[in-house]
N, C-alpha and C positions, 0 to 999 in steps of 0.2 A: 604790576610788572612793566619791565622795560620792553619797548616794541621791536628792541633788537633780536629778544627773546623769544618770539612769537611767530609762526609761520609767516610766509611771505604773502600769501593770499590774504590774511587777516588783517596783517600790516595795511594793505591797500585798501581792506574795506573799512579800517578804522580811521585811516588818515584821509581818505578821498573816495570818490564815486559818486553817483547820483542814485537818487530813489529810496529815500527813507533813512532810518536810522542805521547804525552800523550792525546792531543785531539784526534788523531787517536785510541788510546786503549780504551778512553772513548765511542766514539762511537760504536768500535766494540763491548763492553760489552752491549752496550743497544741494539745492533743489533739483538743479539743471540735472544732477548726476542721478538722482534717484528717483525722478517723478516721471514713469512712462506707462501709458496705457496699452494693455494687449492688443495686437496686432496679428493678423494670419489665421490661416483654416487649418483644415488638416494637412498634416505631412504628406508627400509623395511617396506612400510607401511602395505602390505598384511597380516604381521605377529603380525601385532599389538595386545597385550594383555594388556588392562588395568588393570588388575589385577596382570601384571608380566610384568611391565615396564623394558624395557633396559636401565639402567641409566648409564652414564658415568661421573665422575666428573674429571677434570683437576686441579692439585693443585700445589703448589711450594713444595719442598722437606721442611722437618721437622724434629725437635728434642724435644725429650720427652719434657713437659712444655709449648708448643705451645699453646695458647689460643685460636686462632682463627682456628687452626687444630681442637682441641679439639670439637668445635661446630660444624665443618663440619662432623667429624666421628661420633659425637652422632647422628645427623639427617641421617646420611648414614646407619649408622647403624640399627636405626629404620625403615628405607624404607627397608631395607634387611630383617628385622624380619618380615613387612607388606609381604612379598612374592615377592617383586621386585628383578631383577636381578642387582646388583650393583657391578661397578667397577672404580678403580683409575686409572690415567694416572700422573705420576709425572714427570713436567717439569723440564729440566736442572740439574739433580740431582746432589746435592753436598756431601749429607749425606750419602745416601745409594747407594749400589753397585749393587742391584738386587731387583726386585719386592718382593721377597720371604723375603728378609731382611727388608724390608718396611713394609710388611704385618704382621710381626713378631714385629715390633715396635708398630705399631696401637694396635696390642692385648694385647701388655705387657703394654703399658703406657698411651692408650687412650681408645677405646672402643672394643667390641667383634666385628669381621668382618671377613669373609670367603672368599669374593669374589677374583677376579683376581686384581692384581696389577703389572703394566709395567712401566718402565722409557721411556722417550724420551729426545733426545737432538738434536736441528737442523732440521731434517725433521720434516714435519707436520705428527702426527700419520695417519694412515689410518684404521678408525675404524667407525662401523654403529650402530645404535639403535634407540632409540625413544627419549630419552632426553641427551641433552649435557649439562653439567653445568660447567662455570668459575667459578674461586674463587677468583681471585685478578688481579689487571690490566693488568700484563704480561701474564696470562694464557688466558686472552680474545683473545689474537692475535693468538693464535694456535686454539681454539674454531673457530674463525670467518671464518678460513680457512679449517674447517673440515666439509664437505659437505653430509656427509652420516647419518645425524639424522632428525627426524620430526622437533623437535624443539629445540632451543639453549636457555638457561638461565645464569642469573648472580647471584651468591650466594652473595649479596652486605653486610658485615657487617660493614662497615665504609666507609666515604668519603674520600677516597685515595688520591685525588689531593692535600688536605690540608696537607698532609705529608711531601711535598716538597717545596721547593722554586718556584717562578715563573720562568718556564724555560722548558727546555726539559722534563724532567721526569714529571712535573706537567702536561704538555699539552699532553703528549703519555698517561697518566693516564685519564685525562678528556675524551679524544677522545673514549675510551672505552665505555663511556655513551652514545655514539652516535651509536654503533653498534646495529644490530637489534637481539638483545636480551631481553628475559621477565626477570624482575627484582624480585628477591627473597630476601626481604629484611628484615634487623635484626630492626625491631621495626618502629614504626610511622615516626619519623623524616626523616630516609632515603627513606621511601617510599613515603612520598609528594615530597621530593627532584628529585627523580628520574621520578616521574610521572609530576610533574608540571613544574621542570626546564629542564628536558630533554626531555618531553614527551612520556616515555617508558610505555608500559604494567608494573604495579606494584603491588605487594602485600605486605603485613607487616606479620611475625612471629615474636612472642616475644621471646627474651632472657629469658631461664628459668633457674633452678638451682637443683641442684641432692638432693632432699628431704631427701634421705638417709642418707646424711651426713650433709647438713644445715639446722639444726633444734634445737629447745628450749628443746628439751628432755622432753617437758610437764610437766615442773615445774617451779616454781619461781627461777630465776636465781640470783645467790649472786654476783652482778657486784664490780670489784674494784673500788675504789671511784677514780674520776678524771684522769681515764686510757685512752688514745686516740690511736685509730688502724690507722696507716695512710698508704694507698698505696702508696709505695716510689718507685716506676718503674720510676725512672726520666731519664732513657736511652731510653724513648719512651717520646718525647717532648709533645704530647698532654695529657699527663696524669698532667701537669703542678703542679709537685711536689715541684719545687721553691716556688711557690705561698704558698703551705701548710707550708714549711718550715720557711718563711717570718714570717707568721701568727704566727707560735707558739713562735717565738722570742719575737714578740710584745705582745702576750699574759704573757708570763714571765714578762716582763718588765711591765706590768698592776698589778703585784703580785700575779697572781693567782699559787696555786699549783697544779702540774699536773704532768703525766708520760706518755710516747710516745713509743708504738710499731711502728716501721718502717718495713713494710714486702713488699714482692713483689720483692725486688733486695737487693743487698748488699750495702749499702752507706757508708761504711767505717766507720771512727771514728771522725765525726763532732765534733767542740769544743763549746757546748752548756752549757746553764745555769740550763737546766732541765733535770730529768733523763730518759734515753731513753735504749731501747734494739733495736739491730741491728739484726731483724730476718731472714731474706734474704728471699730466696724463700721457701715456706712450702706448705706441701701436703695437701690436702683437709681436712683432719680430724683433722691437726692441725691448721688449718685457723679458722674451726668451733669452735674448744675450744677458739680459742684467740677472736673471735666474741661473745662468750658466756660469757667471760669475763670481755671484755672492756666496758667503759663507753658512747664512742661515735667512730662513724666510718666515716675515712673522706677518700673520693674516687672521684678524678675527672676525667673528660674528656673534651677536648675542641671539640671534634668531637663527634660522637655517643658514647652513654652511655656505661658504663661499666658493664657486669654481676655481677661484685663483690657488686654493689649496693643490688640486690636481694639476693645474698649470706648471706650479713649482716642483710638484714631484716629478712630472714627465720630464724636467729639465736636470732632474738629479739634487735638485735644491731641498736639504732638510728642512721642514716646516715645523713651525709652533704655532698653534691656537690653543684657545681657552678650554678648559677643562668642564665643559658643558655637556649636558645630554645632548645638545643639539648637535654637536661635535662628535662625540662619542657614539653615538647610534650610527654614525656613517663610518666612521675610519678605524680599521683594527688598530689594537695598542701598540703594535710595533712599527706604524707606518708614520706617525707623528710624534712631536713632543706635546704634550698636555700642560698647560700651565694654570696654575691656580689663579683666578680672575681678581689678582689684587697687582697695584705695583711691586711689592715686595716678590710675591709669587711668581710673576713673569720675569722679574730681575733676575732671581733663582733659577728658573730654568735657561734663561740666555746665558748667565754665568758657566753652569752646568756643561751645555754644550760648547760653549766656547774653550773651555779648559780642558774638553774631551774629546779629540777628534775621532776616536773609536767609535764613540755613541753617535755620533754626527755620520759615520760611515755606515754603521748598521741602519739607521734611520734611511738614508740614503737608498740602499737596497732593496730595504723590504716595500719603501714607497714605489720605487721603480718597478717591480715586480707586480704590487697591487694595481698601479693605474693602467697596466697592459690590457686589463680586460674591458676598457671603457672605449665607446665610440659614439659619436652622434649617431651615427647611420641604426646602432643597435638601441638605442635609446627611442629613436623614433619607430621603429620595429615595435617595440613593446607599448608604445602610444597608439600605434596602429591597430595592432591586435587588441587593446583594450577599448578601443572605438567600435571597432567590429563586436566583441563580444557583448557590451552594453547595447548596441542596437538590436542585437538579435534577442537578448533578453526582454528587452522593451517589446519587440513584435512578439515574443512567444507568451508574453503576459495580457498582450492585447486579444490574443487568440485563442486564449483559455476559456 
């Protein structure tokens, strides 16, 4: 195996570091995320106030631009605005040096938030409250060890075992779905998987979009001819960007004229026969402008769907995604084009839509109608209702 093909943390462990062999260093790295001792006593049931829940989120550290964190902070910010006491605990911080610094980042780059933020490394946090929420595979381990909460939850945004090859990390990740947590899932596909495959209590809240940013501006849009916007975060394997890239090469060989806007990551300077722009990471307003000008939007996910789909739709941009259950479970058939997940299959779908403007127009209108139902506030209300329902169910079981 070439070192460039392995995870960065493992590269560092193999090439350097102190304290034993590469295997020992790798095991030590994982151990600091999963080895937690139980802490805490009985939860403070007598002071429960359903209109002012005490909610603690445990999150990994973060930098500006983190999409999963943005969704967490959106929901948490709304819960705070609804009147609840919300706080964050950051596991094994690697970016921030203090809770105050982390809260400043949240407010500057993500969402308004005024609650406490604290950091922890190694020892299990000694905290109490009504609802305790894990947010990824490794935060589940300290959450499982924290005893001072009425009910524990898992805010599930994707199927994380699929991120890793079969082995220790995948197994440690899948194990968290067997913890006694209630699952708050981003969409129906995850909800069904958590409930049917793992037997968890589960609910679905939909990914939404910021309607103040992603919109058509209420007028007919003069779109560029055959301009394709491609979400090109190729460093995230589940985005399957290589499939889109190969499809574009096929499309050019078929004699179609088009231009491409690659966004979401810096793709360098590929040698291709079609004109392109390497836009890199864009801010929301820049993305919305792109979506209002392009002819087609291409965004793939081999696991749970991306919220980019709905942001494109809200700007009136016809969307192509992969013909997978992860996507079809969420989106009605008339709201997007589902491409066979092969280079030729994707090229076929692109060609069909580029040659038939009436098909693009139909997708555009159906998608615009479809996304009107979504808002982050509505999704946060669903999460709030689930927290109250499961806390009440836990208390009812205890009283029986």
